[in-house]
Every structure is written in structure tokens, then in C-alpha cells.
C-alpha positions, 0 to 999 in steps of 0.5 A: 520514492513512489508518491509524496501525495498519498494518505497512507504509504507503507514501505514506499518512500525509500526505494527497495528496502528488504528490511521493510517487511511484515507491515500490516494495514487492516480496516483503514480508510483513506479519504481526500488524498491528492494522488493515491489513497494507499501505497502498499507493497503487494503479495506474491502471485498466488498468495492472495488466499493467505494475505494477512497484510492488506485486508478491508481497506477503503479509499474514497474521494481520491483525485488519482487512484485508490491504491497503488500496489508495488512489488514487495522488495522483501519477497 
């Protein structure tokens, strides 16, 4: 488990689950979160130009970090 107090968590509550893949978070807003605005798996190194899974998101008024990006178990 990565975080219990985030506004948005994608594939982060149950550890490494290779079945958790192809989730998209696009143009979302997370505000007023206790720890992190968004917890989301990252992309492979060098793949940022083709990233279609995590685009245009905003986190504000967060006590901790805006986004916590962790290694993608499905990669």
C-alpha cells in the first residue's frame, strides 16, 4: 500500500499487481488532500513523449506532495 490519504490512487493500494494496467488519468483535479494529490504508476524511461495515461492533471492545496509516481508493476 502506498498511501491511505491521497485524493486519487490508481493501482497503488494492493502492491505489485501486473493485472492493473492501461488505466488513464486525464485532466483531473485533486485538491485539499492530506498526503498526496495523485498516486499513479509511472511510464518507462524515455516514453514520456508517447505518454497517454497521465496527462493534464492538477493537484493543489495538498499538505504533502502533489503527485507520488511509483514504478509500474505491469511494465
